[in-house]
N, C-alpha and C positions, 0 to 999 in steps of 0.2 A: 504493500500500500504506500510506503514512503511517508514523508512528512507533509501534511496539508494544513494550511492556515485559512480559516474561513473568515472573511471580512472584506474590508476595502481600504485602500492606501491612506485615504484622508482621515480615517478613524483613529483617534488617539490611542485607543487600547490595542487595535490591530497593529498599528505602527510600532507600539512598544514591543510587541512580540517579534515583529519583523526585525527590529534593531538587534535584539538578542540573537536571532537566527543569523543575521548578517555578521555580527561580531564573531560568532563561532564558525562562520563559513559553512553552515548547514544548508544542504540543498533542500528546497521546499517548493511546494506548489501553492500559490495564492488562489483560493477558490472564491470568486466574487459573490458577495451576498448583497442583494439590492433591498435596502430598507424601504425605499419608496414604493415598491410593489408588494411589500409585506412578506418577502421571502423568509425573513427571520421568524415569522410566525407560523410557518408551515411545519407539519409533523416531522419531515425529514431533518430540518434544521434543529427543531426543538429536541430531538433525540441527542443532539450534540451539545446544545446549550439550553437547558430547561427554562432559563430566565429570558429567553428571546432577545439576547444581546450579542453583539460581536465583541471579541472574536470567539471562535471555537477552534480546537486544535486536535489533530490526530497524528500520532506517530505509531504506525503499525496498528496494533489492536488497542492501543491506549487512546482514549478520548479525554480531553481536558477543556475547561473553560476557566475564566478569570485570568486576566493577562499577567498579573504579578506572579500567580502560581505557575503559569506556563513559563515565564522567563526563568524562574527558579529551577524548574525541571530541565530546561535547556542547559542552564549553567552547570547542573549536576551531571547530566548525561554526556554532554559534549565537552566537558572541561578536558584540558590537556596540560602538558608540562609547561606550556607557554602562557596559557590564559585560564584564570580561575576567577571569575567575577564575583564569586561568593566568599573567597578566601577561606574555604573550609579546612585547609591544611594548617591554619593558624587560628587558634581559638579566640585570641584577643582581637585580631583584625577582623575575623568573621563576625564577632559580636558587634563591632562598630558598623560593619555593613548592615547587619540586621537592624541596628538602632536607626540608621539613616534611611533605610527602606521604610521603617515604621513612621519616621518623621514625614517622609514624602506622602505616605498613604493617609496619615491622620492630621497633619498640620498644613502641608502644602496643597494637597489635592482638593480638599473641600472648598477652599477659597478660589483656586485657579480654575477648577472645573465649573464653578458657578459663573465666573467671569466669561469663560469660554461659551457656556450654554446661552448666556444672555447676549453676547456680542456676535456669535456665529450661528448658533442653531436656531434661535427664535427668528432672527431676520430671514434666514433661509426659508422658513415656513411663513414668511410675510407677517410676522408678529412684531410687536413693539417691545423692545428691551426695557427692562425695569432699571432705570438709571440709578435710582436710590440703592437698589440691591447691588448693582455693579460697584458703586462708590463704597458701600459697606465692605464688600469683599476685597476691593483694592486696598483699603486700609488694613484689613486683616492680613492680606498677603504681604503687605509692606512690613508688618511686624515680624512675620515669619522670615522674610528675606533679610531683615536686620540680624537675626540669629545666624543665618547662612553667611552673611558678610563677616561676622566675627569668626565663625568656624573656618571660613575659607581664607581668612587672613593668616591662619596658622597652619593650614594644610592645603595642598594643591587641589585635592578632591574631598568629597564629604566625609568619607570613612578614613582618609589618610592621604598618603602621597601615591595612591594607586587608583586607577579608574575601576569602578565596580558597578554592580547592578543598582546600587543606591544612586549613582549619577545617571545611569541609563534610564531609570524609571522617570526622571524629570524631563526627558528629551521632548516628548511629543506635546505636552501642554505648554511648555516654555516656548516651543516653536510658534504656537498660535498666540501666546501672550506677547511675543515680540512684534506681532502685527498690529496690536492695538494699544498696549501699555508697556512699550519698550523702556520707558523711563524707570519703571520699577527695577529693572535689571541694570540699565546703563548708569543709573545714579549711584550704584554700589560697585566700586571698582573691582573688588575681588569676585563678586558674583558675576560681573560682566566678563572678567577674564576666564572664569570657570565655564560660563556658557559658550564663549568663543572657542574654548578648547574642546569641550565635548561635542559641540555641533559641527566641528570641522573634522572629527574622526571619519575616516572613509566610510565605514559601515553606517554611522549615524547620518552623515551628509547624504548618502544615497537614499536613506529612508525619508528624510525630511524633504529632499528634492521631489520624491515620488508623492509625498503628502501634498506639497504645493501644487504639483501638476494635476493631481486628482481633484483637489479642492477647486482649482481654476476651471477644470472641465465640467464640474458640477453646477457652476453658476449659470 
């Protein structure tokens, strides 16, 4: 069966998994799922992701959903002597990767995903963004990024002086954030340097270029 990723390039969560696959050089097939036609609500897809969301992932007989769980699986299965984005060989380093993956999920993501939904998703469906909600979450995200600025003034990457899944997990939402609220990043020099570093990695750049192309094509 090989590795199959169900979703579409502009999707933040699909692209998060794509970035992990690209980092590890895993061959995979991207199986397009069209949300506009309700393909994600069909029984065939629900059997892969019961929550009717993208992405879903198959590796042989194994089927997974939830992008962060999928990236962990990829990092475990495909790690090699050169690349280990979970740092599982070093308990202390691995614990710091875990900490900053949790920070992304529980501190960064709630604010940035709300901004994304209001500024990109609602207008796509010809709705009116809630500017007060955007402003509230811009303020929340600014406070989170102040913590990042302090952390990154002492370390090149979030978990230490090595690129990890903790950094990769930020890629896709930050890409969209830079389209509308770049000052949140650019006003913090260490956060800006970190973003420029991770977004220029060959695997990450390939993914965000494909996100941009897909988002443009969808307009």
